[in-house]
C-alpha positions, 0 to 999 in steps of 0.5 A: 141362103144367107137368111137361112144361115142367119136363122140357123146361127140364131137357133144354135145360139138360143139352144146353146144358151138354153142348155147352158142355163139349164145345166147351170140351174141343175148344178146350182140348185141340185148337183152342188149340194149332193153328198160325196161318196168316199173313194179314197182312204175309206179305211183310214176315215172309218178308223178315225170315226170308230176311235173318236170319243163320240156320244151316241143316242144308242138306238138300234138303227144305222150310225150317223156321224155328226162332227161339230163344234159348240159355237157353230150355228149351222151345226145347231140348225142341222141337229135341231131340224134333222135329229128328230127325223132320224130319231123317229126311225131309230138312227144311231146319232153319233156326235163327235165334238171338237174344241177349235184350236187356238189361233196365234195365242188367242183361245177359240174355245172357253174353259167350260167348253174344253171341260165339257168336251173332255167329259164327253169324250171320256164318258160318252154321256148323251144326256150331258151332250143334249143339256150342253147343246140346248143351253145358250153358249154364254150360259153354260158353265160346265156344272159338276164337270171336272175342269180340263185346264190344269189337268194333264190327262183331260187337256190331252183328251181336248187335244185329241179332239183337235187331232181328230179334226186335223187328221180327218180334214185332209182325208176328206179333201182328198175325196173332193169334200169342201170342208164346212161344218157340220160334217155328216157321215153315213153309209148308204144302202150299198154300204158306201161311205158318204159325206155331207158338209151340211152347212146349207139346208138344201143338202139335208134331204140327201141324207134323209133319203139314203137312210129312209128318214121322213121329211117331217118328224111324226108328232111325238117322235122327237126321241130326245130326253132333254128339254130346251133350256130357257131363252138367254138374255144378252146378259147370259143367265147362269144355268145350273144343272146338278151333276146327278141329274144327267141320265146314264149314257147309251155308251158304257160309262167310265165313272158313275158320276151321273144318276138316272133322270133328265136334267133339272134346269134352274136359272139364276138371274 
């Protein structure tokens, strides 16, 4: 009888261990990466997305909002890997860029970055965004773009991008989102608003599955209008892009500064 109880206890311990390890593995490799369905403050979140100065690819498919800042490696990785797949099925990629706030008097963004964000929010130029995104951070000098620093109106737009972030993050946290960038938001087939803090590649497939995007983009379906900028050296080459080279945005333009055609990129050593 004693041996029976010992075997029973050992069996129970083994089963409990296996179940515990199995649950941990499921949580660690799957559950923890699942997107969160917005249950609270849906209207407030959607209003923020609609009112932000996003740049859009202008395609006819469902909108996919990507909230990002320029010096964000995880954001660049997500866009490089996933945007071509969404472009292949016509998803309307809507990018909302913000300028990181200053910390204790130290600026966390560059003058060129602030000027570009103001221009993007005002004029919604997708080709400008692509040129900016594909140019090395240190090489971008915001060519042909009106400076935001010293311009009260454009500085207010830069601050609006920060206010957007500051208003959105508490609403996301109220829904259990651990805020990491890029923040990716979309609506599933049931029209439920979902959020992915897509800082890990293990999260990417959830977004694709909801929107019906392929795991790999078909050949020739990149759907982008801007060629990658040349690789940067440690000295950071200067990249010059003529203002008239930017093509018209899919969104209505506030000014006619940019003519049709893809940007021509010239490097100056």
